[in-house]
C-alpha positions as a printed NumPy array, in Angstrom:
array([[ 76.117,  97.469, 105.214],
       [ 74.318,  95.809, 102.659],
       [ 75.395,  92.925, 100.502],
       [ 75.41 ,  95.404,  97.349],
       [ 77.362,  97.87 ,  99.303],
       [ 79.991,  95.069, 100.06 ],
       [ 79.986,  94.019,  96.652],
       [ 80.628,  97.605,  95.385],
       [ 83.416,  98.403,  98.013],
       [ 85.133,  95.065,  97.256],
       [ 84.756,  95.46 ,  93.326],
       [ 86.645,  99.124,  93.899],
       [ 89.193,  97.487,  96.185],
       [ 90.021,  95.073,  93.401],
       [ 89.941,  97.63 ,  90.751],
       [ 92.421, 100.135,  92.912],
       [ 94.524,  97.099,  93.391],
       [ 94.739,  96.003,  89.826],
       [ 95.533,  99.617,  88.768],
       [ 98.246,  99.812,  90.974],
       [ 99.785,  96.628,  89.779],
       [ 99.649,  98.075,  86.136],
       [100.983, 101.104,  86.975],
       [103.736, 100.066,  89.258],
       [107.073, 100.032,  87.655],
       [108.937,  98.359,  90.176],
       [111.375,  95.758,  88.831],
       [110.592,  96.279,  85.741],
       [113.405,  98.49 ,  85.165],
       [115.917,  95.284,  85.861],
       [114.139,  93.516,  83.306],
       [114.67 ,  96.226,  80.732],
       [118.095,  96.835,  81.397],
       [118.657,  93.073,  81.178],
       [116.971,  92.683,  77.665],
       [118.907,  96.208,  76.474],
       [122.178,  94.554,  77.351],
       [121.186,  91.523,  75.51 ],
       [120.188,  93.379,  72.367],
       [123.64 ,  95.311,  72.539],
       [125.672,  92.419,  73.169],
       [123.815,  90.838,  70.097],
       [124.06 ,  93.788,  67.951],
       [127.915,  94.235,  69.016],
       [128.538,  90.492,  68.004],
       [126.904,  91.096,  64.605],
       [128.573,  94.306,  63.903],
       [132.045,  92.447,  65.016],
       [131.276,  89.719,  62.614],
       [130.508,  92.403,  59.802],
       [133.387,  94.213,  60.465],
       [135.843,  91.817,  60.506],
       [134.617,  89.971,  57.5  ],
       [136.809,  90.085,  54.325],
       [135.045,  92.102,  52.278],
       [134.295,  94.824,  54.903],
       [138.277,  95.005,  55.646],
       [139.486,  95.167,  52.219],
       [136.591,  97.96 ,  51.641],
       [137.754, 100.123,  54.487],
       [141.463,  99.532,  53.795],
       [140.712, 100.835,  49.991],
       [138.821, 103.76 ,  51.198],
       [141.471, 104.631,  54.169],
       [144.467, 104.174,  51.645],
       [142.616, 106.218,  49.115],
       [142.28 , 108.932,  51.426],
       [145.581, 108.937,  52.524],
       [146.879, 108.87 ,  49.01 ],
       [144.774, 112.071,  47.881],
       [146.42 , 114.917,  47.506],
       [144.743, 118.465,  48.466],
       [144.609, 120.821,  45.619]])
């Protein structure tokens, strides 16, 4: 084999390996699940903080009280 053919063959092998690494998603699902779990926990903490705030609790209590005291008719 000539040096040029060896170089081209090696270059193709490197390109194929890079493509396999770019397409291979093995192990990524764990990282994605971890990031999703952290984001969900942070959103839950934020939502809990907002919902348990005095203004939200009083607003929800008012809405529920008004709904229960409304007569159909």
